[in-house]
N, C-alpha and C positions, 0 to 999 in steps of 0.2 A: 285287755290293754296291759302292756308291760309297765311295771314300776321300776324305780331305781334299783331296788333289791334284785330284780330279775336281770338287769343289765350288768350288774357288778359281777366280775369273775369270782369264782370260788377259789380262794387262795390258801394253800397249806404252807405254814411256816414251820419247817422242821428245826427244832432247837430253839423254840421261842423264849425259853427261860435263860438262855445264854446271853452274853453281852451283845453279840451281833443280832441274834434272833429277836431280842427285845427291842433293839433299835429299828429293826425291820417292821415290827408290829407298830411302833410309834409312827414311823414314816408312812406306812400304809393307811393307818387311821387318819393321819393328817391329810393325806391325799384323797380321802373320802371313800376308801374301799370299806365295804361293810360285811362281806362274807369271808371272814378270816377263820381258818381252822387251825387249832393248836391242840397238842397233846403233851402231857408231861411224860417223863420216862416211866413212871408207875402205870400210866394209862396205855402206853405204847412203847415196847422195847424195840428200837430200830435195828438191833442186831438179830432180831427174830424174823426170818423171812416170811413165815406163815402169817405172823401177826401183821406185818407190813402189807402183805397182799390182801388180807381181810379188810384192813383199814381203807386201802385205796378202792377196793371193790364197793365198800359201803359208802364212802364219802364222795368219791368221784370228783376230786378237785380239778379245776381247769388250769391252774398254775401252781407251781411249787418253788419255794425258796429253800434250798438245801443248805441250811446253816448249822445243822447238827454235826458235832464232831467231838472227839476226845482231844483236848488241847492243853498246852502247858508251856513253860519256859524251857531254857537250856537244861536245867537240872532234871526236870520231869521227863523230857524227851530222851535224855541220855540214860536215865535210870530205868525207864519202863518202855523200851523200844517194841517189845512184843505186843503189849497192849495198844500202843499207839498205831501200829501197823494193822493188827488184826481187827480191832474194833472199828477203825475208820474205813477199812476195806468193806466190812460187813454193812455198815450204815449206808455208804454211798451206793454199793452194789444193789442192796435191797430196794432202796428208794428209786434209783434210776430204772431198774428193771420193772418195778411196779408202775412207775409213771408211764413207761412205754406200753405195758400190757393193758392199762386202764385208760388210755387215751388222753393223757395230760397234754394240753396244747402247747405249754411253754414251761421250761424248767430252768432255774438258775442255780448252778453249782458254785459254792464259795470255797476257794482254795486258799493258798498261802504263798507268799513270795519265797518261801524256803524251797520251792520246787526247782529253783535255778541252781546251776553249778556254784560251788563254793567260790571259784575264781571267775565268775561270769563277768563279761564286760560291763562297765558302769557308765551310765545307768543301764539297768538290765532290760533289754527288749524281749518281747514275747518269743522271738525266734531263738533265744538262748536256751530254751528248754531242751534237755537231753543232749547237750553239747559237751558235758564234762562231769567229773565227779561231784557228788553232793557234799554238803557240810556234814561230817560224821556225827555230830551231836544231835542232829534232828533228821537223820537220813530216813528213818522208818516212817515218820510223819510225812516227810516230803514224798516218799514213794507212794504212800496211800493217796495223797492229793494228786500226784501225776496220774495215777490210775483213774481217779475220778474224771479228770480232764479227758483222758483217752476213752473212757466209757461214754461220755457225752458225744465226743467226736464219732465214735464207732456207731452209736445208735443213730445219730444224724445221717451218717453215710449209708448205713444198711437199711434203715427203716424210714428215713425222711422226717425224723422228729425235729423239734426246735428246742434243743437243749443247749444252754449257753453257760459259759464259765467266766468267773472273774477272780483275779488273784490279788487280794489286798496286801498292802504292806503291813507293818506292825500297827496293830489297832489298840486303842485305849479309849476310856470314857466311862460313863455311868454303867454299873453292873459288872465292872472288871473284877478279876480275882486278885485279892490282896494278900493271899497266903504266901509267906516268904519262901517256902520250900518249892512251890509249884507255879508261881506267878511269872509273868513277863517282867521285863526290866522296869518299865515306867511305873506300874502300880506297886512293884516292890520298893522302888525308891520313895514313893509317896508314903508308904507305910513306915519305912525305915526312918525317914526324916521326921515324920510326925511323932513317932515314939521317942526319937532322940530329943526332940524339942520338949516333950513332956518330961523326960528324964533329966533335962539340962545336961545332956551328954557332951563331952568336949569334942567328939569326933564321930564320924560315921564311915564305916568301911564299905566300899563299893566293889563288887566283883569285877575282876579283870583289870586290864591296863588303862581303860578309859579311852583308848585310841580308836576302836572300831566305830564306824559311822553307820547310823541307822536313820530310817525315815519313819515318821509316825503320823498316823491318820486317825482323826477322831471318828468314833464309831457312827455318829450321826451323819457325817460326811459319807462314810462307807454305805450306809443305808440309802442315802440319797442317790449315790452312784448306782446301786443295785436296781432301784426303781427306774432310773434313767435307762439302763441297759435293757431291762425287761420290757420297757415301753417302746424300744426301737422297733419299727415295723420289720417284718421278715425280709423284705426286699433290701432294706438298708443293711440289715445284719449280714445277709448273704453277699452283698456286693462290697462291703467295707471290711469284712473279716474273713481271712483265709481259712477255709474249712480244715486244712491240715495244721493250722495253728490258731485254733478258734477261741482261745482264752484272751481276756483283756486284763491288763494291769490296772490296778486302782491305787493311786497314791497321790502325794502332793507334788512330787518332783523335786523335793528339797530334803536334805538330810543334815544331821548334826552328829558330833562325836558323843559317845556315852558320857565323857567328862562334861561336855557342854550341857547335855541333858540333865545330868546330876546337879549342876549348878543352877539350872533353871528351876528344877523341882525344889531344891533347897530354898531358893528365894521365894517361891510361891508359898511353901509351907511355913517359912519364917524361921528355919534352922540357921543359926549363925556360927556353928562350930566348924571344925576342920573336916575336909573330905580326904579320905585315905583310899587309894586304889590298890587292890590286891592282885598282882599279876600272876599269882599261883593259881587263880581261878580261871576257867576257860573264857576266852574272848568270843568264840564262835566265828562266824564269817567276818572277814576284815571289813567288808562294806556291803550294804544291801540298799541300793537305791533303784527304784523302778523307773523305767522309761514309760511315761504316761502319754506319749504323743498320740497313740491310736485313740484312746478314750477322749483326749482333748479334742481331737479332730471330729469325734462323734458328738461333741457339744457339752462335755461335762468337765468341770474343774473343782477342786476342793475349795471350801469357803472358810473353814475354821482355823485360825492361827494357832500355832502350837502352844504358845504361852497362855493364850485365852483358854485353850482346850484343857491344859493342865490345871488351870485355876478352876474351871468348871468341874473337873474330875475330883479335885481335892474337896471342893464344897460338897459334892455328892458323897464322898467318903465320910466327911464329918457328919452329914445328916443321916447316914445309914450304918454307922458303926455297929449298932446293936443288931442289925439284920444280916450283915455280911460275914463271910467266913474269914476269920483272922488267925 
């Protein structure tokens, strides 16, 4: 007689120590999944094809969430393009190939909204992919993520696999990277304003003009969306998603200017000084708002308000300062 453990799929979460991977683990555990497989980088180097093949042959997962990636903000992407392209290509190629070779039933590849052209129509529909030049500051990372989408599509078309892709907007939340040199804008602002409050600084300088518009999604919402997409039955997936444009945008459908975001973070943190914007620093893409119509039509919408999410993230930051990279 089968027990619940036998009926639960064996799920590998690649990148479980990252912000997104950790959120996926939390969401899967809350949903009652019991057979979760994780490996640290020390235990499994995902850029090593032989090691990845051996791992899949031994563990035989039935589902895979591919959240592992080399990630960073504008400065990191612009400074280390070779590493961002090379390492991300290796990670996704090794895992997707091994998933096919070892009979994984369903895989979800997590990409990024930076895959779209710098001047894509706003909000950006999935069909905007490969219709124009990319934002130069994160082109290498974007190319790697586009390759991952196309790998999933190609394996599906050639081998009949069920490999799916989601493209999240800018993510934030518990487990974020607060390192000022390599972090994304929202955690960097939290750290800047927190330190400025402690120092009683009269002002804080924010990179760029403050005019670019960005969309922000709490990582727990992202994890919920991933489980929703993974749980869609194959017939629904095939009939609702174009196989030649098989990725789904994941976002809130709402954006704010960087200036508005900075003021929101300052208020949550309690910094009462002046905000100074430095237009000599890069702005990046003028606007990045995802069209989330397709995912909404498939039954999912974001639930966490931005101000509430910033407040939760700041509380997490305060509670974990001794354990996170600063």
